[in-house]
Every structure is written in C-alpha cells, then in structure tokens.
C-alpha positions in Angstrom: -8.1 3.0 21.8 -9.1 0.5 19.1 -10.0 3.4 16.8 -8.2 2.1 13.7 -9.0 0.2 10.5 -7.1 -1.9 8.0 -7.8 -2.8 4.3 -6.3 -4.1 1.1 -6.6 -2.3 -2.3 -6.0 -3.0 -5.9 -3.2 -1.2 -7.8 -5.9 1.3 -9.0 -7.0 2.0 -5.4 -10.2 0.0 -5.3 -11.1 -1.9 -2.1 -10.4 -5.6 -2.1 -11.2 -6.4 1.5 -11.3 -4.7 4.9 -11.3 -5.8 8.5 -14.6 -5.1 10.3 -13.4 -2.0 12.0 -14.6 1.6 11.9 -17.1 2.4 9.0 -16.2 6.1 8.8 -12.6 5.1 8.2 -13.3 2.5 5.6 -15.9 4.4 3.6 -13.4 7.0 2.4 -10.1 5.0 2.6 -10.3 4.0 -1.1 -10.4 7.7 -2.0 -7.3 8.3 0.1 -5.4 5.4 -1.7 -6.5 6.7 -5.1 -5.4 10.3 -4.2 -2.1 8.9 -3.0 -1.6 7.1 -6.4 -2.6 10.3 -8.3 -0.2 12.4 -6.2 2.7 10.0 -6.7 3.1 9.0 -10.3 6.1 6.9 -9.4 5.6 4.4 -6.6 8.5 2.1 -5.9 9.0 -0.9 -3.7 9.8 0.2 -0.2 7.7 3.4 -0.4 5.3 4.3 2.3 3.0 7.3 2.3 1.3 9.1 5.2 -1.7 11.5 5.0 -4.5 12.9 7.1 -5.8 15.3 4.4 -9.6 15.6 4.6 -9.6 16.8 1.0 -8.0 13.5 -0.1 -10.3 11.0 1.5 -9.5 11.7 5.1 -12.1 12.2 7.7 -10.6 14.6 10.2 -7.0 15.5 11.0 -6.5 13.1 14.0 -7.2 10.2 11.6 -3.9 9.4 9.9 -3.7 7.0 7.0 -0.6 5.0 6.1 -0.5 3.6 2.5 2.0 0.9 1.5 2.4 -0.5 -2.0 2.9 -4.2 -2.4 5.1 -5.3 -5.3 6.1 -8.8 -6.4 9.7 -9.9 -6.9 9.8 -8.4 -10.4 8.7 -5.0 -9.1 5.1 -5.2 -10.4 2.6 -3.4 -8.2 0.1 -5.9 -7.0 -1.8 -4.3 -4.1 -1.8 -1.6 -1.5 -2.2 -2.2 2.2 -3.6 0.8 4.2 -4.3 1.5 7.8 -6.1 4.5 9.3 -5.9 5.3 13.0 -7.2 8.0 15.2 -4.3 9.8 16.9 -5.0 11.5 20.3 -3.2 14.8 19.4 -2.3 16.3 16.1 -2.0 19.9 17.2 -4.5 22.7 16.8 -5.8 25.4 19.1 -6.9 22.9 21.8 -5.5 19.6 23.1 -7.1 16.7 21.4 -7.2 18.3 18.0 -11.0 18.7 17.7 -11.8 22.3 18.6 -15.5 23.0 18.2 -15.0 26.7 17.3 -12.2 26.4 14.7 -12.5 28.6 11.7 -9.9 27.0 9.5 -8.1 23.7 9.1 -4.9 25.0 10.7 -6.7 25.5 14.0 -7.7 21.9 14.0 -4.0 20.7 13.8 -1.2 19.7 11.5 -2.1 18.8 7.9 -0.1 15.9 6.4 -1.1 16.3 2.8 1.0 13.7 1.0 4.1 12.7 2.9 6.5 10.0 1.7 7.7 8.5 5.0 9.8 5.7 3.4 11.4 6.5 0.0 12.4 3.2 -1.5 13.0 1.9 2.0 14.9 5.0 3.2 13.2 6.4 6.3 12.3 10.1 6.6 11.2 10.2 10.2 13.2 13.4 11.0 11.2 15.2 8.2 7.9 13.9 9.5 8.9 14.9 13.1 9.7 18.5 11.8 6.3 18.6 10.0 4.4 17.6 13.2 6.4 20.0 15.4 6.1 22.9 13.0 3.3 25.0 11.7 1.0 27.5 13.3 -0.5 25.0 15.9 2.0 22.1 16.1 1.3 18.8 17.8 1.8 18.5 21.6 2.6 14.8 21.3 5.0 14.3 18.4 6.7 11.3 19.9 3.4 9.5 20.5 2.3 10.2 16.9 5.6 8.9 15.5 5.3 5.7 17.6 1.7 5.1 16.5 2.6 5.7 12.8 5.5 3.2 13.2 2.9 0.7 14.4 0.7 1.5 11.4 3.8 1.0 9.1 4.5 -2.3 10.8 0.8 -3.4 10.3 0.9 -2.5 6.6 4.2 -4.3 6.2 2.9 -7.4 7.9 -0.1 -7.4 5.5 2.3 -6.9 2.6 4.4 -9.9 3.7 1.3 -12.1 4.1 0.0 -11.0 0.7 3.3 -11.9 -0.9 3.2 -15.4 0.6 -0.4 -15.8 -0.6 0.5 -14.7 -4.2 3.6 -17.0 -4.1 
C-alpha cells in the first residue's frame, strides 16, 4: 500500500532525519518515540517496542509504530529507528478498522499501548498475537498484522545495522 514512513531519532526522541513519506505519520512520530522512552525507563540492546496508541503520538489505530533502540558495542544508546505503517485491519466493529460511527476507541480496534515485542532479543510474538486476537473487537487479520510488523522490525533492524556501520 506504500502507506508507511521511516525515521531516525536521538536518544531523547528528537527527529534526526526522515524519509519523504507520509506527513501525518512523521509529524507525530517523535512524540511516539518520546512516550516509548518515558514508558520504558530501561531500554536494552535487542529491545523492540510496538504501539498504535493515539494518546502516545499515534494517529489512528491502523497506524502501528515499531520503535527500535540502536546501541553501540559498549551498550550506549545512540539512536532509535522507527517505522509507522497503516495496517489494513486492526479489529473494531467494522472491517478495515475505521468505523465512522464509533463511540469509543475499542470500537475502532485493538489498542497496542506499549508492547515490548523483543525483550533483549527474546521474541514475544505469541503474546502480541493474543493481544490482537483478544479484546472486545479483535482483529480479523492477525496473521497479516504479524507479518507486516515483522517487516517493520526488519526495516528498523536494517536501519540500525546501517547506523552502526556509519558510526564505526
């Protein structure tokens, strides 16, 4: 769908550079990174965070952001890579996750407030799958979401590797 954006951030969550993608994604992504930092006082190498929370810099629930810290060989935090992508189905009262008559956030789909997908490199895909498949109005396309998030994780990790080479 080409409805995605990628960017690099400082350890404090300030924008360094972004690809020329979707302005609505990029305008609030720094707030998402800053909230991820605030919500996770300990961020270790190998961690990866996932959120779509509109109260933490997100736009709407189908836009899922993946935030990846970039550490040097000594473990010092240098950057964050982040990607935000519109997912076709995150649950809610209607397929497509954008019901015009919703009265609360749950009717729009599954809220991913602050989820640590990789904890020091240890994957938590089963827990994310349960989150997406649970709740009042679960996703109808859990496997597709997991695949797309895996692609976002891979994009972030590629950015992290490229940054590490640049710093070296």
